[in-house]
C-alpha positions in Angstrom: -26.9 43.2 -27.3 -23.2 43.7 -27.4 -20.9 41.0 -28.8 -23.8 38.6 -29.7 -26.4 39.7 -32.2 -29.9 39.9 -30.7 -31.8 40.5 -33.9 -29.9 38.7 -36.7 -31.3 38.5 -40.2 -31.3 35.5 -42.4 -29.6 36.2 -45.7 -31.4 35.2 -48.9 -28.7 32.8 -49.9 -25.0 32.1 -50.1 -24.5 32.6 -46.4 -21.2 31.2 -45.2 -21.3 28.6 -42.4 -19.6 30.9 -40.0 -22.3 33.5 -40.4 -25.0 30.9 -40.0 -23.4 29.7 -36.8 -23.2 33.4 -35.6 -26.9 33.7 -36.3 -27.9 30.5 -34.6 -25.9 31.1 -31.4 -27.0 34.8 -31.3 -30.7 33.7 -31.6 -30.3 31.0 -29.0 -29.2 33.5 -26.4 -31.4 36.4 -27.6 -34.9 37.4 -26.7 -36.9 35.5 -29.4 -38.4 32.3 -28.3 -38.5 29.4 -30.7 -41.2 26.7 -30.2 -40.1 23.1 -29.6 -41.3 22.1 -33.1 -39.5 24.9 -34.9 -37.0 23.8 -37.6 -34.6 26.3 -35.9 -33.5 23.5 -33.5 -32.6 21.1 -36.3 -30.5 23.8 -38.0 -28.8 24.6 -34.7 -28.0 20.9 -33.8 -27.0 19.8 -37.3 -24.8 22.7 -38.4 -21.0 22.2 -37.9 -20.1 25.1 -35.6 -16.6 26.4 -36.3 -16.5 29.9 -34.9 -13.8 31.0 -32.6 -15.0 33.3 -29.8 -12.8 34.9 -27.1 -13.6 34.1 -23.5 -15.2 37.5 -22.8 -17.6 37.1 -25.6 -18.6 33.7 -24.4 -19.2 35.1 -20.9 -21.4 37.8 -22.4 -23.3 35.2 -24.3 -23.9 33.3 -21.1 -25.1 36.4 -19.3 -27.6 37.2 -22.2 -28.8 33.6 -22.2 -29.4 33.7 -18.4 -31.2 37.0 -18.8 -33.5 35.8 -21.6 -34.0 32.2 -20.6 -36.8 33.2 -18.2 -39.0 34.0 -21.2 -37.5 31.8 -24.0 -37.0 28.6 -21.9 -34.3 27.7 -24.4 -32.3 25.8 -21.8 -35.2 23.5 -21.2 -35.8 23.1 -25.0 -32.1 22.3 -25.7 -32.3 19.6 -22.9 -35.4 18.1 -24.4 -33.8 18.0 -27.8 -30.7 16.4 -26.2 -33.0 13.7 -24.8 -34.6 13.1 -28.2 -31.2 12.9 -29.9 -30.1 10.3 -27.4 -33.2 8.3 -27.9 -32.5 8.3 -31.6 -29.0 7.1 -31.0 -30.3 4.3 -28.7 -33.0 3.1 -31.2 -30.5 2.8 -34.1 -28.3 -0.3 -33.9 -25.5 1.4 -35.9 -25.6 5.0 -34.6 -25.3 7.3 -37.6 -22.8 10.1 -37.4 -25.5 12.7 -38.0 -27.3 11.6 -34.8 -24.0 11.7 -32.9 -23.2 15.3 -34.1 -26.7 16.5 -33.1 -26.3 14.9 -29.7 -22.8 16.4 -29.2 -24.0 19.8 -30.2 -26.9 19.6 -27.8 -24.5 18.5 -25.1 -22.0 21.3 -25.8 -24.7 24.0 -25.7 -26.5 22.8 -22.6 -23.2 22.1 -20.8 -21.8 25.5 -21.2 -24.9 27.4 -20.2 -26.0 25.0 -17.5 -22.6 25.4 -15.8 -22.9 29.2 -16.0 -26.3 29.1 -14.4 -25.2 26.8 -11.6 -22.1 28.9 -10.8 -24.2 32.1 -10.7 -27.5 30.9 -9.3 -29.2 33.2 -6.8 -32.0 31.1 -5.4 -31.7 27.9 -3.3 -34.0 25.9 -5.5 -32.5 26.7 -8.9 -35.6 28.5 -10.2 -33.4 30.4 -12.7 -32.9 27.3 -14.7 -36.6 27.4 -15.7 -36.7 23.7 -16.5 -40.2 23.7 -17.7 -42.1 25.0 -20.8 -44.6 27.7 -21.1 -48.1 26.1 -21.2 -49.2 28.6 -23.8 -46.6 27.5 -26.3 -47.4 24.9 -29.0 -45.9 21.6 -28.3 -45.0 18.6 -30.5 -47.3 15.6 -30.2 -44.6 13.5 -28.5 -44.2 15.9 -25.6 -46.7 16.9 -22.9 -46.6 19.9 -20.6 -46.6 17.7 -17.5 -43.5 15.9 -18.5 -40.6 16.3 -16.1 -37.7 17.6 -18.1 -35.1 16.8 -15.5 -36.3 13.2 -15.3 -36.6 12.9 -19.1 -33.0 14.1 -19.6 -31.4 12.0 -16.9 -33.4 8.9 -18.1 -32.1 9.4 -21.7 -28.5 10.1 -20.6 -28.4 7.0 -18.3 -30.1 4.9 -20.8 -27.6 5.7 -23.5 -24.6 5.1 -21.2 -26.0 1.7 -20.1 -27.4 0.5 -23.4 -25.0 1.7 -26.1 -21.7 0.0 -26.2 -18.5 2.1 -26.3 -17.1 2.0 -29.9 -15.0 4.1 -32.2 -18.2 5.9 -33.3 -19.7 6.5 -29.8 -16.6 7.0 -27.6 -16.7 10.8 -27.7 -20.5 10.9 -27.0 -20.0 8.6 -24.0 -17.3 10.8 -22.7 -19.2 14.1 -23.1 -22.3 12.6 -21.5 -20.4 11.8 -18.4 -19.0 15.4 -18.3 -22.5 16.7 -18.8 -23.6 14.7 -15.8 -20.7 16.1 -13.8 -21.9 19.6 -14.5 -25.6 18.8 -13.9 -24.7 17.3 -10.5 -22.3 20.1 -9.5 -25.2 21.8 -7.7 -23.9 19.8 -4.7 -20.9 22.2 -4.6 -23.2 25.0 -3.7 -24.6 23.2 -0.6 -22.9 23.0 2.8 -21.0 19.9 3.9 -23.9 18.6 6.0 -26.9 17.7 3.7 -30.1 19.2 4.8 -33.8 18.7 3.8 -33.9 22.1 2.1 -31.0 21.2 -0.3 -32.2 21.0 -4.0 -30.2 19.1 -6.6 -32.6 18.8 -9.6 -30.6 16.4 -11.8 -29.1 14.3 -9.0 -32.5 13.7 -7.5 -33.9 12.8 -10.9 -31.1 10.2 -11.3 -32.0 8.7 -7.9 -35.6 7.9 -8.8 -34.9 6.0 -12.1 -36.1 2.4 -12.3 -33.9 -0.1 -10.5 -33.0 -2.0 -13.7 -31.6 1.1 -15.2 -29.6 1.9 -12.1 -28.1 -1.6 -12.1 -27.2 -1.3 -15.7 -25.5 2.1 -15.2 -23.4 0.9 -12.3 -22.3 -2.1 -14.2 -21.4 -0.1 -17.3 -19.5 2.5 -15.4 -17.5 -0.2 -13.6 -16.9 -2.1 -16.9 -15.6 1.2 -18.4 -13.2 1.5 -15.4 -12.1 -2.1 -15.8 -11.7 -2.2 -19.6 -10.2 1.4 -19.8 -11.1 2.0 -23.5 -8.9 4.5 -25.3 -9.9 7.2 -27.7 -10.0 5.7 -31.2 -7.6 7.7 -33.3 -8.5 6.0 -36.6 -12.3 6.0 -36.5 -15.2 8.0 -37.7 -15.2 9.9 -34.4 -12.2 11.9 -35.6 -14.2 13.4 -38.4 -15.9 15.6 -35.8 -12.6 17.4 -35.6 -12.5 19.5 -38.7 -9.1 20.8 -37.6 -7.9 19.4 -34.3 -5.6 22.4 -33.7 -8.3 24.9 -34.3 -11.3 24.0 -32.0 -14.7 25.4 -33.1 -16.9 27.9 -31.2 -18.5 25.4 -28.9 -15.2 23.6 -28.4 -13.7 27.0 -27.5 -16.8 27.7 -25.3 -16.0 24.4 -23.6 -12.3 25.1 -22.9 -12.8 28.8 -22.0 -16.1 28.6 -20.0 -16.8 25.0 -19.0 -13.3 23.6 -19.4 -14.5 20.2 -20.3 -16.4 20.4 -23.6 -14.6 18.5 -26.3 -11.1 18.7 -24.9 -8.2 19.3 -27.2 -7.3 16.3 -29.3 -3.9 15.8 -27.7 -5.8 15.1 -24.4 -6.6 11.7 -25.8 -3.5 10.8 -27.7 0.2 11.4 -27.4 2.4 12.8 -30.1 3.0 9.3 -31.4 -0.7 8.7 -31.9 -0.9 6.0 -29.2 -3.4 6.4 -26.4 -1.6 7.2 -23.1 -4.6 7.3 -20.7 -8.3 6.4 -20.6 -10.4 9.6 -20.1 -13.5 7.5 -20.3 -12.4 5.2 -17.5 -11.5 8.2 -15.3 -14.8 10.0 -16.0 -16.8 6.7 -15.4 -15.1 6.3 -12.0 -15.7 10.0 -11.1 -19.4 9.7 -11.9 -19.8 6.4 -10.1 -18.3 7.9 -6.9 -20.6 10.9 -7.1 -23.6 8.7 -7.6 -22.7 6.1 -4.9 -21.9 8.6 -2.2 -24.8 11.0 -2.7 -27.3 11.2 0.2 -30.7 12.8 0.0 -31.7 14.3 3.3 -35.5 14.3 4.0 -37.3 16.0 6.9 -39.7 14.1 9.0 -43.3 15.3 9.3 -43.7 17.6 12.2 -45.5 20.8 13.2 -43.4 24.0 13.4 -44.3 26.7 15.9 -45.3 30.1 14.6 -42.5 32.3 13.6 -40.2 29.3 13.2 -40.8 28.6 9.6 -37.2 29.3 8.6 -35.6 27.2 11.3 -33.4 24.4 10.1 -34.2 20.8 11.2 -31.9 19.1 13.7 -30.3 15.9 12.5 -32.6 13.7 14.7 -35.6 15.1 12.8 -34.2 14.1 9.4 -33.4 10.8 7.6 -31.7 9.8 4.4 -33.6 8.2 1.6 -32.0 5.0 0.2 -29.4 5.5 -2.5 -30.1 2.9 -5.3 -26.6 3.3 -6.8 -24.9 2.6 -3.5 -27.2 -0.4 -2.9 -26.4 -1.7 -6.4 -22.6 -1.4 -5.8 -23.0 -3.2 -2.4 -24.9 -6.0 -4.0 -22.6 -6.5 -6.9 -21.5 -10.1 -7.4 -18.8 -12.0 -9.3 -19.9 -12.9 -12.8 -18.1 -16.3 -12.3 -20.4 -17.4 -9.4 -24.1 -17.4 -8.8 -23.9 -18.3 -5.1 -26.2 -17.9 -2.1 -25.4 -15.1 0.3 -24.0 -15.7 3.7 -27.4 -15.7 5.3 -28.4 -18.5 3.0 -30.9 -16.3 1.0 -30.9 -15.8 -2.7 -31.2 -12.3 -3.9 -34.5 -11.3 -5.5 -34.3 -9.3 -8.7 -31.3 -8.4 -10.9 -27.8 -7.8 -9.6 -24.8 -6.1 -10.9 -22.6 -8.9 -12.3 -18.9 -8.1 -12.7 -15.7 -10.0 -13.4 -14.2 -9.6 -9.9 -10.8 -10.9 -11.1 -10.5 -8.0 -13.6 -11.8 -5.5 -11.1 -9.2 -6.7 -8.6 -6.4 -6.4 -11.1 -7.5 -3.0 -12.4 -7.7 -1.6 -8.8 -4.1 -2.9 -8.2 -2.9 -1.0 -11.3 -4.7 2.3 -10.3 -4.4 2.6 -6.5 -2.0 5.5 -6.8 -5.1 7.4 -7.8 -7.3 8.7 -4.9 -10.5 7.9 -6.9 -9.5 4.2 -7.1 -8.7 4.2 -3.3 -12.2 5.5 -2.7 -13.7 2.8 -4.9 -11.7 0.1 -3.1 -12.9 1.4 0.2 -16.5 1.4 -1.0 -16.2 -2.2 -2.1 -14.4 -3.7 0.9 -16.6 -1.8 3.4 -19.9 -2.2 1.7 -19.7 -5.3 -0.5 -19.2 -8.5 1.5 -18.9 -10.6 -1.6 -16.0 -8.5 -3.0 -14.3 -8.4 0.4 -14.6 -12.2 0.6 -13.1 -12.4 -2.9 -10.1 -10.2 -1.9 -9.4 -12.3 1.2 -9.1 -15.6 -0.7 -6.8 -14.2 -3.4 -3.3 -15.6 -3.1 -1.7 -12.5 -4.7 -2.7 -9.9 -2.1 0.4 -8.0 -3.0 -1.5 -6.8 -6.1 -3.5 -4.5 -3.9 -1.3 -4.1 -0.9 1.9 -3.0 -2.6 0.5 0.1 -4.1 -1.1 1.0 -0.8 2.2 0.4 1.0 3.9 2.7 -1.5 1.3 5.4 -0.9 2.0 5.2 2.9 5.7 5.2 2.2 5.3 8.5 0.2 2.9 10.0 2.8 4.7 13.4 2.6 3.5 13.8 -1.0 -0.1 12.5 -0.4 -3.1 14.2 1.2 -3.9 13.2 4.7 -7.4 12.1 3.5 -5.7 9.6 1.1 -3.6 8.3 4.0 -6.8 7.9 6.1 -8.5 5.9 3.4 -5.6 3.5 2.9 -5.3 2.9 6.6 -9.0 2.2 6.9 -8.8 -0.3 4.1 -5.9 -2.1 5.8 -7.8 -2.1 9.1 -10.8 -3.7 7.4 -8.6 -6.4 5.9 -6.8 -7.0 9.1 -10.1 -7.9 10.8 -9.9 -11.3 9.0 -7.5 -13.9 10.6 -6.9 -15.6 7.3 -5.7 -12.4 5.8 -3.3 -11.9 8.7 -1.9 -15.4 8.2 -1.6 -15.3 4.4 0.4 -12.1 4.2 3.2 -13.7 6.1 3.4 -16.5 3.6 3.8 -14.3 0.6 7.4 -13.5 0.0 8.6 -10.4 -1.9 11.8 -10.8 -3.9 12.5 -7.0 -3.5 10.8 -3.7 -2.7 12.5 -1.3 -5.1 10.7 1.9 -3.9 11.9 1.3 -0.3 15.1 3.5 -0.1 16.3 3.2 3.6 17.7 -0.2 3.2 17.6 -3.2 0.9 14.6 -5.4 1.6 15.3 -8.8 0.0 13.0 -11.8 0.4 10.8 -10.0 2.9 7.3 -11.3 3.6 4.4 -9.0 2.8 3.4 -9.1 6.5 6.9 -7.9 7.5 6.7 -5.1 5.0 3.3 -4.1 6.4 4.7 -3.9 9.9 7.6 -1.8 8.7 5.5 0.6 6.7 2.8 1.0 9.4 5.5 1.8 12.0 7.2 4.2 9.6 3.8 5.9 9.1 3.5 6.3 12.9 6.9 7.9 13.1 6.2 10.2 10.2 2.9 11.2 11.8 4.6 11.8 15.2 7.0 14.3 13.6 4.8 15.9 10.9 1.0 15.5 11.2 0.6 14.7 14.9 -2.8 13.2 14.2 -4.1 10.9 17.0 -6.6 9.3 14.6 -3.8 8.2 12.2 -1.7 6.9 15.1 -4.6 4.8 16.4 -5.4 3.3 13.1 -1.9 2.2 12.5 -1.6 0.6 15.9 -5.0 -1.0 15.6 -4.0 -2.8 12.4 -0.8 -3.9 14.0 -2.7 -5.2 17.0 -5.1 -7.2 14.7 -2.1 -8.7 12.9 0.0 -9.5 16.0 -1.4 -13.0 17.1 -0.9 -14.3 13.5 2.7 -13.0 12.9 4.9 -15.6 11.3 8.7 -15.3 10.9 8.7 -11.5 11.2 11.9 -10.2 9.7 14.8 -8.9 11.7 14.3 -5.4 10.4 10.5 -5.4 11.2 11.2 -6.8 14.6 13.8 -4.1 15.3 11.3 -1.4 14.1 8.6 -2.8 16.5 10.9 -2.4 19.5 12.1 1.0 18.4 8.5 2.1 18.1 8.1 1.4 21.8 11.3 3.2 22.5 10.2 6.2 20.5 6.8 6.4 22.2 8.4 5.9 25.6 10.8 8.8 25.1 7.8 11.0 24.1 5.9 9.8 27.1 8.8 10.5 29.5 9.2 14.0 28.1 5.6 14.8 28.6 5.6 13.3 32.1 8.6 15.5 32.9 6.9 18.6 31.5 3.8 17.9 33.5 5.8 17.5 36.7 7.7 20.7 36.1 4.5 22.5 35.4 2.8 21.2 38.6 5.8 22.3 40.7 5.7 25.9 39.4 3.6 28.6 41.2 0.0 28.7 40.0 0.8 26.1 37.4 2.2 28.7 35.1 5.0 27.8 32.7 8.3 29.7 32.3 8.6 31.9 29.2 10.0 29.9 26.3 8.9 26.5 27.7 6.3 26.2 25.0 4.2 23.6 27.0 1.1 22.1 25.4 -2.1 23.6 26.7 -3.2 20.3 28.1 -0.2 18.2 28.8 -2.2 15.7 30.9 -4.5 14.9 27.9 -1.5 14.3 25.6 0.2 12.2 28.3 -2.9 10.1 28.6 -2.9 9.5 24.8 0.7 8.4 24.8 0.0 6.1 27.8 -2.7 4.4 25.6 -0.3 4.1 22.7 2.4 2.5 24.9 -0.2 0.0 26.2 -1.2 -0.9 22.7 2.4 -1.5 21.6 3.0 -3.6 24.7 -0.2 -5.6 23.9 1.1 -6.1 20.4 4.4 -7.5 21.7 2.5 -9.6 24.2 0.3 -11.1 21.5 3.3 -12.1 19.5 5.1 -13.6 22.5 2.0 -15.4 23.8 0.6 -16.8 20.6 3.5 -16.9 18.1 6.8 -16.9 19.9 8.2 -20.1 18.5 7.7 -18.8 15.0 9.3 -15.4 15.6 12.9 -15.7 16.9 13.8 -12.3 15.5 11.2 -10.7 17.7 12.8 -12.3 20.7 16.2 -11.2 19.6 15.1 -7.6 19.1 13.5 -7.5 22.6 16.7 -9.0 24.2 18.9 -6.6 22.2 17.0 -3.5 23.5 15.7 -4.9 26.9 16.9 -1.8 28.7 14.1 0.3 27.1 11.5 -1.7 29.0 13.2 -1.5 32.4 12.0 2.0 33.4 8.3 0.9 33.0 8.6 -2.4 34.9 6.8 -0.9 38.0 4.6 1.5 36.3 1.0 0.9 37.4 -0.4 1.1 33.8 2.2 -1.1 32.3 3.6 -3.5 34.9 1.1 -6.3 34.2 1.8 -6.3 30.5 5.6 -6.1 31.1 5.5 -9.2 33.3 5.2 -11.4 30.2 8.0 -9.6 28.4 10.4 -10.1 31.4 9.3 -13.7 31.7 10.5 -14.2 28.1 13.7 -12.2 28.8 14.4 -14.3 32.0 14.0 -17.5 30.1 16.2 -16.7 27.2 18.8 -14.7 29.3 19.2 -17.8 31.5 19.7 -20.0 28.4 22.3 -17.6 27.1 24.2 -17.6 30.4 24.2 -21.4 30.4 25.6 -21.5 26.9 29.3 -21.8 26.4 30.6 -20.0 23.4 34.0 -20.0 21.8 35.1 -16.4 21.5 32.8 -13.3 21.5 29.0 -13.5 21.0 27.9 -12.6 17.6 24.5 -11.8 16.2 24.4 -15.2 14.5 25.4 -17.1 17.6 22.8 -15.3 19.8 20.1 -15.9 17.2 21.1 -19.5 16.9 20.7 -20.0 20.7 17.3 -18.3 20.5 16.1 -20.5 17.7 17.2 -23.7 19.5 15.4 -22.6 22.7 12.3 -21.5 20.9 11.7 -25.2 20.3 11.6 -25.9 24.0 9.5 -22.8 24.9 6.3 -23.9 26.6 5.0 -20.5 27.7 5.3 -21.3 31.4 4.5 -18.4 33.7 2.9 -16.3 30.9 -0.3 -14.6 31.7 -3.0 -14.8 29.0 -4.6 -11.5 28.1 -7.7 -11.0 26.0 -6.6 -10.4 22.4 -7.0 -6.9 21.2 -9.2 -6.9 18.1 -10.2 -3.6 16.5 -13.0 -3.2 14.0 -14.0 -0.3 11.8 -17.4 1.2 11.8 -18.7 4.2 9.9 -19.9 7.1 11.9 -23.6 7.9 11.9 -23.1 10.7 9.4 -20.3 9.6 7.0 -21.8 11.7 4.2 -20.3 14.8 5.9 -16.9 13.5 5.0 -17.5 11.5 1.9 -19.6 13.9 -0.3 -17.1 16.8 0.1 -14.1 14.4 -0.3 -15.5 12.8 -3.4 -16.1 16.2 -5.1 -12.7 17.4 -4.0 -11.1 14.4 -5.7 -13.3 14.6 -8.8 -12.6 18.3 -9.3 -8.9 17.7 -8.9 -8.8 15.1 -11.7 -11.7 16.0 -14.1 -10.5 19.3 -15.5 -13.7 21.0 -14.5 -12.9 24.6 -13.6 -15.7 25.6 -11.2 -15.7 29.1 -9.7 -14.1 28.6 -6.3 -16.1 31.5 -4.9 -19.3 29.5 -5.4 -18.2 26.4 -3.6 -19.7 25.9 -0.1 -19.3 22.1 0.1 -15.8 22.3 1.4 -13.3 25.1 2.4 -11.1 26.3 -0.4 -8.3 28.8 -0.6 -9.6 31.9 -2.3 -6.7 34.2 -3.3 -8.2 37.6 -4.4 -6.9 37.3 -8.0 -8.4 33.9 -8.5 -11.9 34.1 -7.0 -13.6 34.3 -10.4 -13.2 31.0 -12.3 -9.6 30.1 -13.2 -8.3 27.2 -15.1 -8.3 23.5 -14.1 -4.6 23.7 -13.0 -5.5 26.5 -10.5 -8.5 24.5 -9.3 -6.3 21.4 -8.7 -3.7 23.5 -6.9 -6.4 24.9 -4.6 -7.8 21.5 -3.9 -4.4 20.1 -3.0 -4.2 22.5 -0.2 -7.7 21.6 1.1 -8.1 19.1 3.8 -11.2 17.6 5.3 -11.8 16.3 8.7 -11.1 12.6 8.2 -12.1 11.8 11.8 -15.8 12.2 10.9 -16.3 9.1 8.8 -15.3 6.2 11.0 -14.6 4.9 14.5 -12.5 2.1 15.9 -14.2 -0.5 18.2 -12.1 -2.7 20.4 -13.9 -6.0 20.5 
């Protein structure tokens, strides 16, 4: 059987550990089937495995295992033993190292071969896994043939994660269990982006039907891991598992070569100085939480198919999604400090996830440069009204907003999906009037990452205006994404009536935004007119006209209207508090003049010219010694703001935009979550097997590849961010 012995022989004695490990692994992947009660399994799981196999030998072993597993059912048996090992760990208050070693060995073995099976599966229902036992085989008294192995394993894994505290002794086992779950649930990568009723995900579906109390405990534990960010204990009994950290053993080598996640090299956890530099457990906990929360099980409704139509796929209207208990648990999470009645006045029946919202808020603020944390924050502010309410009453909103502002500032080095998520979070927050008021009261001593100019003693609200406008300008020149434009302007529109003492720079940027959009509008209008005047509407060679100039012109008309409505809202509801806005409009009043009689804009411009006439007349009546300076003009504006009564101003209905998820957000979120998780987890999944989202497949890298290559491929993969939400003007 090639590189792996198929018929190894026991030696009568004096066998070296390496030879014993050779025999045990060779027998596992070979043709001989060992019953569940055989002492072979104990020898396999208890023996320290320290062989070093090259990648091609591991691949050959995986191929043999897949070939023989149909008859031996060794994968199912390893999973059952994994479950028993975890139950032993749960039942023992002080988990003994022997039980941990057995559980880790079961994890390493099952992870490597399960990943190979998933990557190379041929059927749509994963029959090749053979996750059941032969009924003719003798079974231990504590196991019955009708027991569901998938459910048994997921119950044991989730129970351990939720019931056993993370300690120096158990850290590594917690970490490896999360990676095992990542592999087990990677069946989603093989399905298309739109979940269908025929999709089969054995382990994920088993996780979804666990009892509610266990689901709540798991969600709470994963979030607490994310919050507490435990580091790998360098001076505990866990390190004894590493016989030589620079020479990983056979299953460790199997992990790095074939699965790329099993028992990562020791320096992954610690720096050269021995101090922890990151929290792999926190990152893995977040990844698993996102996968669990965003999963959607599509179920087909009962209906009668016509003859010959048995293979037809169901249209969306004939399917529905079963409830995700993990998503529900996250949405119902409550602050551990309060036991309050919900907004409808009803107390919640049953247990809830109780969390320290203050710690969660602070942790999110530290980690929002990470896309996974952005996704978690989105899930919380969109789905959990209690957490959103908590965020809105915090007085230190800069903790969350500053990292998001910096992300938008560095948009060129971020993915467009990450930019979408940040903008949606800002839009959700801006729907609250108290938020819009409080951000202008919070002063920032400096903004060190803003390079264009020195921002000193700028309000958080002014910084938001500056960054949102900068994002629009960046998008106009680089991405040209209408959805991104609209979200930026919608957030500015929500903020406008509550603007308070907007800074000079932010006010100038607001007027320059109108000027920029106006120039783009005029260019498109000129192009359209030239095109209409040419014979047959054909463009001259080299004109490079857009295919549908009228449609683009219509879009920019809407953009200009929104900007004018933003200016109107500030002048109508907050003019006395914003002299710098008045100054900026007066300073650039010529940019508004060409649109004064435009049928789409004239009504909105009437208010702006009413303000200009009022302050221009006050300027003309003012006698000044010498030349007008910025300070003198601003002083006149400030004085006359006090006497402003808004006479002649027309009151328009305030623009108020809200965010709503589309009817099928899973088509965006499931692929996006997996894209983020694969990019940060180190899991090297065969790109050629991925159907969940498009991925760049260069010919030389279609088979496997390391985690760095996978991350590079994912960085160049963009999803359609327009599919997960819509704006509603209320």
